[in-house]
N, C-alpha and C positions, 0 to 999 in steps of 0.2 A: 473550453477545454476543461475536462475533469481529471484531477490528479488524485490517485489513491496512495495511501501511506499506511503500512502496518504499524500499530502503535501499542505501547504497553498500557495506555490508559485512554479515556475518552476525551481528554482535553488536548487542545493544540499545544499546550505546554508539556505534554507527556513526551517521553522519549520514543524515538522510532525503534520498533522492535527489531532485534537482531535476527529473528526467524519469522518469515512470512506466515507459515502454517501455524505456528504456535503463538502468534500475536493475539492479544486480548481483544483488540478492536481494529477495524479498518476505518480510517478517517479519510473522507473525501473533501477536496477543495474545488469549488467551481470558480474558474477564473473570470467568468462573466458576471456572476452575482457577488463574487468575493466572499462567499460564505462557506464555512466548514460544517460538516455533519459527521457523526460517528455511528458505527454499527457494530454491535458485538459480533465477534468472530465465532461462528458455530463449529469451526474446525479446530479451535484451540485445544479442546479436551479429547479429541479423537485419538485412539491408540494408533490407528493407521489411516493414511489418506488425508491428513490435515492440510498438506500443501495444495492438492488439487481442489479440495473443498473450499479453501480460502481463495484460491485463484478464481473459482466460480463466483464467489461473492464479489470479487473485484470486477469481473465481467458484468455481473448483474447491476453493479453500481453505475455502469455507463462510463467508466473511466477510460480515458485515452492513454494515460501514462501511469506507471507504477514507480514510486520511489521506494527502494528497499535495500537493506544491507545484504540480504541473501535471498535467492530464489532457487528452490530445488528443481531437479529435472522434470518431475511430473507436473509441478505447478507451472514451470516455464512452458511446457507443451500446451497447456490450457490457455495461457496468456498469449502465446505466439499464434495459436489458431484463431484467437479473437482479435489479432493484430493490435495488441496493447504494447506500447513502447515501454521498455524496462530500463530504468536508469538506476544503476547500482551506486549506492553510497559507500564511502570508505569506512565510515563508522557511524554509530548512532548519535543523533542530535535531537533536538526537539522537533516535533512535527512542523511547527511554524517556521523554524530555521531551515529545515530541509526544503520546504515549499519556497520560501523566499530566495534561498540560494539557487534553486533550480530555475525560478523565473527570472532571476537577475544574471544568469549565466550568459556570457557572451556567445553569440552565434545563433 
C-alpha cells in the first residue's frame, strides 16, 4: 500500500499541511518497502486549481490512501474517481506520526 501525505516540508519530521492544494510537498510512504519519498507540489503556487492539480499528483504517485487535514471538493472528485481512500486527520502532526497512527489504528 502507498500512503500520500501533504506536507509543509520534504522531511518525514515536517508537519502535515493543513491544505492539500497549498502543501509544499506530497510525501509518500510505501508499506512494503517501508520507505518515504517526497515530491514538490506543482499546485502549491497556482492562483486557481491547486487542489485538483495536487490531487492529480497524488493519483500519479500510485497512492491507495491519502492522509490529510482538509480536501476541497474539486480535489475530492479527482481522488474519488481514482478510488483513493481519504482519511481526514483532526489536526496537523508530523508526517511520520500521521503514518504510524494510521497504520496502528485498530480495525
